[in-house]
C-alpha positions, 0 to 999 in steps of 0.5 A: 500500500505504502509503495503504491502511494509513493509511486502515485506521488512520484507520478504526480510530481513528474507530471507537474514538472513536465507540464511546467517544463512544457509551459516555460519551454513554450513561452521561451520558444515563442520568445525566441521565434518572435525575436528571430522574426523581429527585424527592428526589435524594440529597445530592451528597456521597453517594458511591454508589461505596461500594456498587460498591466493596463489591459488587466486594470481595464478588465477588472475595473471597466463598468460595462463588462459586456463591452469588454471585447478582447478582439476589439481591444487587440485591433484597437491597440494595433490601430493605435500603434499605426496611428502613432506614426503620424502617417495617414496612409499607414493604417490597420484593416480588420478582416472586414475592412481588408475584404472591402479594400480589395473589393475597391480595387476591383472597382465596385462597392456601395457608398457615395463614390469619392476618394478621400484622404487626410491632408495637413490634418484635415479630412479632404476629398481627393476626387468625386468619382464619375456618375456617383452620388458624390459627383451628382451632389456637386462635391469637388476635389479639395472640399473639406469634410467637417462632419459625417452625420453628427460626428466631427472628423477632427482626429478621425482616422481615414478608415474611421471616416470611410466606415462612416461614409460607406453603407448599403445602397439606399441609405442616407449620409449627411456630410458637412462640407467646407469649401474655400469659395463658401462663406460658411460650411454646408450640409450635403445629403447623399443617398448611397448607391452601388458604385461601379467605377468606369476606367476611362472614356475617349472621343474625337473633339474639334475634328482631329483631337483624341480626348482621353479621360482616365477616371482611375487605374483599376484592374481593367484599365490596361485592357480598356486603354489598349482597346481605346489606343487601337481605336485612336490609331485607326481614327482621324486623330492627330493629337491627344489631350489626356485628362487626369483630373480627379483621378485618385490613382490606383494600381501601379502596374496599370499606370506602368502599362498605360504609360507604355503607350506614350513612352518608348521602351526603357523610359523611366516611369517612376522611381521608388525611394525607400530612403535610409540609404536603400537602393532606389527602384526604377520602374521602366516603360515596356512600350510599345510607345505607339501613341508617342507620335501624337502631340499631347498635353495633360490636364491635372487638378488637385484631384489628380493623385498618386498614379495620376501624378506618376503618369503625368510626371513621367510624360512631362520628364520624358517627353516635355509634355505640357501640364495644364490646370491646377497643382496636383494633390501630392500623394506621392507615397508608396503603400504596401499591403501586409497580411496578418494571420486572421485576414486582417492587414496593414497598409504601410507606407514603405517609400516615396515616389519620385518623377524620372528626374528625381522630383518628389511628389509627396505633399507638394504635387506637380505644378502645371506649366499653364495654370488655369483655375476652375471657379465655382461659377464655372462648375455651376454653368458647366464651363470648362476653361481648363479643357478649352485652354488645352484645346487652344494649346494642342492646336498650336503644337505640330 
C-alpha cells in the first residue's frame, strides 16, 4: 500500500514538472521565434508589461463588462500603434475592412463614390468619382469634410471616416462640407448607391483631337486603354489631350502599362525611394510607345493623385509634355499591403515616389506649366476653361 502511494506521488510530481517544463519551454520558444522574426526589435528597456498591466486594470475595473471585447481591444491597440506614426496612409484593416479594400480595387462597392484622404490634418476629398452620388451632389476635389452625420472628423482616422461614409445602397449620409469659395460650411445629403467605377472614356473633339479621360487605374484599365489606343490609331486623330483630373490613382502596374503607350521602351516611369540609404527602384516603360507620335498635353487638378501624378510626371520628364490646370494633390507615397494571420492587414507606407528626374511628389504635387483655375461659377454653368485652354494649346503644337 505504502509503495503504491509513493509511486502515485512520484507520478504526480513528474507530471507537474513536465507540464511546467512544457509551459516555460513554450513561452521561451515563442520568445525566441518572435525575436528571430523581429527585424527592428524594440529597445530592451521597453517594458511591454505596461500594456498587460493596463489591459488587466481595464478588465477588472471597466463598468460595462459586456463591452469588454478582447478582439476589439487587440485591433484597437494595433490601430493605435499605426496611428502613432503620424502617417495617414499607414493604417490597420480588420478582416472586414481588408475584404472591402480589395473589393475597391476591383472597382465596385456601395457608398457615395469619392476618394478621400487626410491632408495637413484635415479630412479632404481627393476626387468625386464619375456618375456617383458624390459627383451628382456637386462635391469637388479639395472640399473639406467637417462632419459625417453628427460626428466631427477632427482626429478621425481615414478608415474611421470611410466606415462612416460607406453603407448599403439606399441609405442616407449627411456630410458637412467646407469649401474655400463658401462663406460658411454646408450640409450635403447623399443617398448611397452601388458604385461601379468606369476606367476611362475617349472621343474625337474639334475634328482631329483624341480626348482621353482616365477616371482611375483599376484592374481593367490596361485592357480598356489598349482597346481605346487601337481605336485612336485607326481614327482621324492627330493629337491627344489626356485628362487626369480627379483621378485618385490606383494600381501601379496599370499606370506602368498605360504609360507604355506614350513612352518608348526603357523610359523611366517612376522611381521608388525607400530612403535610409536603400537602393532606389526604377520602374521602366515596356512600350510599345505607339501613341508617342501624337502631340499631347495633360490636364491635372488637385484631384489628380498618386498614379495620376506618376503618369503625368513621367510624360512631362520624358517627353516635355505640357501640364495644364491646377497643382496636383501630392500623394506621392508608396503603400504596401501586409497580411496578418486572421485576414486582417496593414497598409504601410514603405517609400516615396519620385518623377524620372528625381522630383518628389509627396505633399507638394506637380505644378502645371499653364495654370488655369476652375471657379465655382464655372462648375455651376458647366464651363470648362481648363479643357478649352488645352484645346487652344494642342492646336498650336505640330
